[in-house]
C-alpha positions, 0 to 999 in steps of 0.5 A: 079838100082833095079829090082822089084820082078816081073821084077826079076822073069821074068828074072829068068823065061827067064833064066830057073829058075823055079818061081811060077805062077803069074800075075801082076795087077795095080788095084783092078778091075783086081784081080779076073781075075788074081786069076782065071789065077793063082791058087785057093789060092794066095798071093798078094805081093806089088811091092815096093822097100823096105825090110821087106815088109811082116812084114809091111803088104805088102804080104797078102793071098787071095782066090776067095771070098775075093781077091777084098777086099784084093787087094783094101786094099793093094792098099790103103796102103803105105809100109814104106812110099811108095805107092802100085802101082803094086801087084803081084798075085802069087800062094800060095805055100806049102813049105817043105824047104827054102834055100838062094842063092845069087851072089854078088861082093866082092869088096875087092877081086874083085871077084864074091861071091856065098852065099848059105845056107840051111836056107832061108827066113831069114835076111842073115845079121843076119845069117852071124853074128850069125851063120856064119858056116850056110852060104857057101861062094864060090868065082868065078874066074872073067874070068869064063863065066859059072860055072864049076862043082866043084864050083857048088858042093862046093856051094850046098854040100849035098843039092838037086842036082836040086839046082845046075842048079839054081846056074848055071842059076843065075850066067848066069843072074848075068853076062848077066845083069851086076848085083852087086847082084842077090838073091833068098830068099827064094829058096823053096822046094815044091811038084812042085819042087824047085822054086824061091819064091822071087827074087832081082836083082840090076844092076850096075848103070854104065852099064844101057846104055849097058842094054838098060836102059835110066833112073835110076828110083831109083833116087830121083828128086834131085838125078836125077837133080844132075846126069844131072849136073854131080855132085857126090851127096848123100842125108843124114839126117842132116840139114847142106848142104855141097858143095865142090870140090873134094871127099876128101875135101867134105868128110873132110867137113862131118867129121869135121861137125860130129866132132863138133856134127853137122849132114850133110844133103848131100854130093855134089862134084861139081868137078873141074873147076866149072863155076858159073852156076854149082855152082848156080845149086849146091847151089839151089839143096842143098837149096831145101832139106827139113830141110837144115838150113845152107849151107857150101861151101868149095872150093879150087881154082885150075882150079876152079876160086874163083870169078866164085864160088862167082858169082854162090853163089850170083846168086843162091839167096837161103834163107838159110845162106851160109857160104863160105870158098874159097881159091886159084885162084882169091880168093881176087876177089871172097871174094870181090864179096861175102862180098859186098853181105853180105855173111859170109866168113871164112878163114879156113875150121874149122872156117866155119864148126864151124859157120855152126854147131853153126847156127843150134844149 
């Protein structure tokens, strides 16, 4: 789950990382009072969970004379499809230099990785690709609770020593918040010293309960519904709905759809031992996705009974065609139930997927 900028900066502030003065507002009526508390010149920053908001018009300068109008205009915008519901009124900074600092997990090495560059305020992916030498990469032993001096020195090199404390404090945030990413971009040098001008923290979704968070607000309504039923579910951008049992089988279904030049709308793994009600919820969930024209149900009956799968598909009663390939336990009973209700059956996974791709062409 992502923390928004204002939340990340509050966490930074509590950890001792210096941040600009700011006030969060939820309506344009609060803008004047906020500006008086912050600074004569400010910037208004839309609090939306998207990248590139500055280029999309989500960060605007303002002063006492025009802040109400600027705030009204910003609240009226949508930034990359998202409404602006909160704005951070923050002091405008006179920046002499920008740096980049982040801590993430290198999953291949199973270690925290600190990334640092003296060229901040840029797309770090672009910098890493075009000028990899400009990006320092320092791995941290997972057993370290705090950062040793030698690691801090390796990170900052000959850059200002004040950055070393921020590196340590950001690592403390990274550990204490069960983060998969803690990022400051840019970290800026100003007359007031070094400040975190922007911040991002992404929590490990598996640690939400430990962090005292009961609900993952990043989930769409369908993703939240899938989580409630224990489905492994990912939304894609195609028009062929996919339901399988087991990650391998479901991924293979997606691969074959792509092989036949189709586009999957989702990944949904109902898991093993799926009873009819779970299958019903899964079919209805996939059918509710805009643009889904056909649904492929590809399940192997081991502990999952094919007759239960059939009952779930029938109970779902969705308007889209449902093409079914089932094999295994109680396969004959399941096939009979589906055939009696007019469902399209296929003997093989390949045949079912070809039928689905042809149905949307």
